[in-house]
N, C-alpha and C positions, 0 to 999 in steps of 0.2 A: 612393926608388926603389934605391939600395943596398943597403936592408933588404930589399928583396923578392927581389933578385938574391941575398942570403946566405941565406935561408931556403930559395930553390931551391935554390942549390947544396948546403946543406945535406941539404935532401929526396932530393938525387939520392948525396949521399955514404952516408945511409943504407941506401938499397934497395940500393946497390951492395954497402955492407959486409954487409948481411942476406940477400945472394944467397951470397955468399963463406961464410959462416957457414952456409947450409943447406948447401950442395955439399960443403964439408968435413966437417960431420957425418954425411951420407948416403955418402960416400966412406968414412969410417973405420969403416963396419959394413955391407961389402957384403953377406956372406952374409946377415944377418939382414934388412936391407933388401930384399933381392932373394927370398925366403923371403915376405916382406910383400906385394911387387908380387906375387908368385907369385897370390895370388886373384884380382887386379884380373885380370890375363892371361887366367886363366883364363876369366873370366865374361864380358870383351870376346872373346875367342877363338871362345867357345861361342856367343853373340848374334851377331856378324857372320857366322860361318859357318852356322849354322841359317837368319839371314837370305838369306844370298846362293843356299843349295840353293832356299828360296823362288821367290827370285826368279829363279833360272837354270829352275825348272820352270815358273813363269807364261810367262817368254819362250819356251820350247819350246813348252808347250802352245798360247799366241797365233800362234807360227809356224806348227803344224800347224794349228789351225783358220782360218787365212788361207790356208793348202793347200789346204783342200780346194776353192777356188775363190772368185772374188768374185760378189758381189751374188748369193747363192743361198738360198734358203728351203727348208729340210728340211721334208718333209712326214711327219708318221709318228703312229700311231695312238694312242687315251687322250684323254681329256677333262681338259685342262691344270686343271680345278676339280675335279677328282674324284682326281688323281693324288697320292700322298704327298710332302714334302719329298725324300725320297730317289729318288724316280722323276723328279721333276723337274729334279733337277740333272743324272740320269744323261744320258749323249750321246744323239743323235737315234738312232733305227731300235729301240730296244728297246722301245717299246709294244706290238708284236706279241705278245712274250712275258710280259706284265703282267697277264693275263686279261682284256683289250681286245678290242673288235672289231678286226681286223688289217685294213691296205688291202687290194684286190684290184684285179683287172684291171680293173674296172667304174671305180675311183677313178682310174686311170692315164688310162684313155683318156678320161673325163669332162676331166682336165687339159689334155689334147691339144688341146681345143676354144677354149683360152683364145690369143688372139692375142697374137703379140710374146715368144714365151718359149721356153725350151728345158727338155725333159721328158725325165729319166731316172731310171726303176726301178732298184732294187735289192735283191736277195736275198740274204744273206748266210748260210753255212753253215759249220759244220766239215766236212772232208775229208779220205779219205785218196790222197794222189797217189803213185804209184808209175811208176818206171823202170828197166828191168832188173831188178836185184836190188836194187834203192832202195827204198825206203819215206818218205813224211814226212808229219805232219799239217800241211794249211795250210788257209788261208782260202779257201773258193771262194764267189766273188761273181758272180752272173747280174746281168746290165745289156746297156744299149743301146750303140749306137754314137755317142750324143750324150754321154755318159759322159767319152770321152776330152777333150773341148772342155770341159764342164761344170766338169771335176776339176783339169782343167791336166794330165794324166799325161804323164811325161816316158817317148818312147820311146827305147830302147838300140839297137833292131835288131827290122825285121819291121813289122809293121803290126797296127792297134787291130782290133777287129769291126766289121764292117759292116752293114748293112742288109739286106745281101742274107744274108749268113750267118744273120741271126735269122730271117728268112723262110724260108728254106730248112732251117731246124733243122740248120743245119751243125754238127757238132762238133768247134769248133774253142776253142782257148785261149791268151790269154797270160799268160806267166807275171811272179813278182817275181823281182827280180835274184839274191836267196839261193838258188831252186829251180834259177835259170839255173845259176850258179856253183858249185853244191855237190851237186846231184842230175844236173843233165846236163852238167856239166862242161864250160861254157861253150860248149858245140854244142847248140841246141836248134832251130831252125826246119825246121820240117818233119818233126819228131821226133813219134812217138806217144807221150804219157803215160796212165796210166789214173787216175782220177780217179773212187773208190769201184766200181772196176773196170769203167769204161766208159769206153771208149777216145776219147782227144781228139788233134787234131794242133796243135803247137804253131806259133801264126802270129806271135806277136812277143813282145819280151823288155822289161820297164820298166827305165830306170834306176835304181839304188840310191835309196830314199827313207828308209829307216830306220824308229825306232820309234815308234807314234803312241799315243795316248790310246786306239785301237780296235786296239793290237796290234803284232804285225810285218807293217808293208807289204810287206816284200821277202818274205815268205811266202805272198802272195796270189796266186789264180790267178782271172781273169775269164772268163767263156764265155758265150753267148749267155742272155737274161734268159729265153726262150722254153724252153730246153734246161734251163736250172736251173729252172723250175717243172714240165717232167715229170720231171727227179730226183726233186723233192722231193715231187710227187704231187699239190699242192695250189697254187694262185694268191694265197697270203698273199705279201705284198711287205712288205720290213722297212723300206724308207725309200723315197721319192720325193722326187730332187731337184730342184728348180725355177731355172733361171737368169734372170734378167731382166739387160736391156741396160745400167743405169745405177742407181746406188743411191737415184735419186730415185722409182723408178717401184714399189719394194717394198714401199711400204704397199698402192698402189693396186691391187697384184697380189695381196698377201696377202688385200684385199678380195674380189676376183673369186673366189680359191680358195675361201675360206672359203662364198661363196655359192655355187658350185658344187657342192662337196663336202656342202655341208647339204642341196642336194639330192638328191642320191644317196643320202645315207647316213642323212638324217632328223632328223638331231640332230648337233650338235658336237663328236661323241665322236674327234676328230683334234686335232693341236697341230701350228702353224707356229711354226720356230723359225731366226732368220736370223743370220748370221755372226755382227754385233754381241752381240746375247742372248746368245749362247755364249762370247763373251770377256767379258762382262760377269758372269757366273755363274761362270767358272771364276778372274776377278779377286777377287770375293768370297770364295771358298772358298780361295784361297793367301793370300787378307789374314787372313782368320779364323786358317789355319795359321800363318801366320808370328807374328803376334800372341802365338799361345799357345804356340809355339817358343822365341819371343824372352822370354815372362813365365817359364817353367821353366830358360831360360839364365840370365837375369836375377836369379835366386836364387843363383848362385855370385857373381857381380858384389856383393850385399848381402854375402853372406860376407866377400867381400873388403876390404870396407868396413870390417865390424866387426875386421876383422887390422887395418887400419890404424890405429884407433883405439885399439886395444890395444896395439899398438907403440910407438903416439905416446904415450901416458899412462905406459909403460915409461921412454921416451925422460925423458920430462918429471920422474919419481922420481929417473933417474939423472942428470941433468944438472941437479939443485936449486941446487947450489953455484954451477955456472958461470952459472945464471939470476939469484942472489944478484951475483955479481962484477958483472954485464952492468949491473946496476941501479944499485949501489953505484956505477959511474963516468958514470953519466948518461942507461942505455937507459932509454928510455920504456917504459910498458905495452903499447901501440902496436906498437914495434919489438917486443918478446917476441911480442907474439901475431902479428905478421904471420911473424916466424922459422918458428914452429911450424905454423903453417897453410901457409905455401909447402910445407915439406919434408911434409906431408900430401898436397898436390896435387902436387907434386914426383912423389911415390913412385905414385899413382895416373895422372897421365899418363902416365910412361914404363911402368906396366904396361899401359895402354891402347894405347901406340904398339907394345910387344912384342905383346901380342894381336891388333893387328890382321895383324903382319907375318906370326905362325903362322897367323892365318886366313887370309890370303892364299897361304900356302906350302897350307894343307890344300884350297883351293879349287883350284889347281893337281893338286894330287894327284887329288882326286875326279874333274875332268875325264878323267884318263887310265884311271878304271874308268868311263868312259861317264855320269857320275854329274852333270848337269846344275848350275852353279853361277855365278852372275856378284854379284860387291862392285862396290856403286853407289856414288858418290861420296858420294849422302844418308847411308848407313851407317857411311860413314869418319868424316862429320861428326858425325853422333851418337853414336857409339863414343867419339871424343874428347870431347866435351860432357858426355856422360855419367861418364864417367872422371874429370872435372875438379868435377862437382858431387859425386860419391861423395867425393873429396878434400876439396872443402869441408863436406861435410856431417859425416864423420867425423872432420873433424880441428879443428873449431872445438873441440867441448868440451877437449881437450887441450891446444890453445892457449889458450884460456881460462882455463885451469885454470893455467898456465906463466905467464901474463900477470897473473894474480891474487896470485901470491907475494908478499910481503911483504921486503924486501932483507935485514933483520935474520934474519929466521927462516930465509930458504932461507941466508943463510950459517953459521947454527949447524947446518945438516942434516949429516949424518954418512953 
């Protein structure tokens, strides 16, 4: 029992002594060791920052998709089986511009026959808005009164389009927040603006919504659906949004929509996209992007590991006599091996921690420039684990080489 205690105490003493030697060795060459850590620092910084940007973009896109409204089915033109990969991954509403049969009023009217749903058609075009001597390029969207509820649009003041406006073909508009503040100088209700030289009375203003994957939402103008069709001089519809009461009804409603539209169009030359499908697609794209960016940034981490191996081999050569003296006074091979291995791990780990610190600062700076970024707990853990692994992998050979030195040969080294 006393022997076991003695061995345990000796083990603790060896570990403590080895750690003291490691810290002393590293602190005696601060500049050289900092330059060695720089490779790991840059590698971890690049990887964590790239992943944080990808995660920030994912969260922002998911937020925007969820902001389109709950339990919505987006109906667009185009047969999914005949679409290219880039078209399938594109946002809803681009089908009509891809050389396929567009949605029309007939499709819209057919969907209105389905019970228990809300239907809102959308036509989106770029247009020129002018007021007084100011002009601006805006996104003009023609829709009906149900879109306010379906998309949960936040009104700042005034009202949204009504069924009366649509039936009477009233030229009325609801404008985005940027147009309200920058063009109309925060005084908009009942003012007349010109959209493509056609006068519209402003009846409502939306709250600030920011940038989405479809563009600047605060530069959007909503006008009655039928008025928009008259301006476009055709019945083509960009997207038809269908809202159901609960998530459980989505699949059954999709089947009804498919049946109704196939009867009207004669074939399934349209596609139905749900919110969950959009989230899945964007998650796949951003995940692939994160992997690619992380791989590229990982090259610098590899270079940093090679730098650690190089400086540790130099350190072994410089301290050959020291190794010989340690072995001569009783140090075992594993004591020497652990000494140099811990030095390599320490360099890599400190470099990783500094890299995380700089990545966090970089993330804060990016946010000030409206670049979405989010450092997650998992990315921190992975960065520290990889730093340790790099230290072990690139520190094993120098440590083994130091441990393999014969005491007599080492003591003769000049």
